[in-house]
N, C-alpha and C positions, 0 to 999 in steps of 0.2 A: 566517455562511456566505455565500459569494459567490452572486450571481444565477446564474452559470454552473453551479455545483455544485448549487444548488437545482433548476435545470431538469433536470440530469442525473438527480437522484433521482426527479423526477416521471415520467421515462421508464421506470423500472424496473417489471418485472412482479411479480406476487406471488411467483412462483418465484425471481426474482432476489433479492427481499427475504429470502425464507426461507434461501437459500444464504448471504447476507451476515450473517444474524443467528445463524448457527451457529458463530461463532468462539469458541474456548476462552477462559475468563476470564483465563487466564495471558497472553493476547495483550494485554489492556488494560494489565497491569502492565509488560509488555515495552515497549509503546509509550511509556508514561509514562517509564520508566527511560531509554529511548533518547533521548527529547527532553531529559531532564535529564543525559544523558551518564553514567548509572550502570547498574549491574546491578540487576535486580529481586530481590525477596525469595527467589526460587527459584534464583538464581544464573544466570539466563539473560543472555546477552550482549546489549548494546544492538543495536538493529535494523540498524545500519550494517554489522554482520558477518553478518547473516542473508541467506539466498539466497531471493528470492521466486520463486513458481511461479504460473503462470497457472491459473485455474479454467476451468470450462466456460461461464461467463457472458461474453457479448460486451460489449465496451466500448460505452457509449452514445454517441450523437453529441454533439458540443459540448464535448468535453474540451479543455482548453487545450493548447498546443503542448508545454510542458515535461512535462505528465503523459503525453501520447502518446509523447514521446521516452523517458521512463522505461519505459513499457509495451513499447515496441519493443525495448528492451535486456534485457527479462526473458527469460532462456534456460534457467533451471533450474540454472545453474552460477555465475553472476556474483552477488556480494554487492551490497547496496545501496551500499557504499563503492565497489566496482568500477564500478557503473553511474554513480555520481556522477562518477567520474574520466573515464569514457568519454564521457559526455554533456557534461562540463564544467559541470554544474549544481552548485550548492552542496549539500553533504550534507544540511543541514536541508530544502532544497527537494525533494531526491530522496526523503527520508523522508516528507515531507508528501504528495508525489504517490503514494507507495506506500500510505500510510494512506488516502488518498482512494480509490484503486483497490480496496483491501480492503473499505472501507465500501460500495462499489458492487458488490462480489462478483466483480469482474473478476480479482483475485488472491486466492489462498488465504492466510489468515493464517499466520504462522510459528508453529509449535508447539514 
């Protein structure tokens, strides 16, 4: 884990951690399947087709520019693939930023 991400985790409150730890188990399978470019065992599509949504948790200071760029493009209607195209970031980097933001509780996991 990068020093920057580690520092971000240290800034989380107990409430932030509680929100982030409530993700559904299916999310982990979808994340793994997405990175592998496959569907998970429940037939969920890879994360690049999923539409992220913001949670009520504010972004901690110190996030890198590409993660902030992804967050800025989360509008509740654009998929991660759309966000990657709009930001000109590689899709794997966009998904990585999304997973980081979910882990921090800033974005809600896709269900």
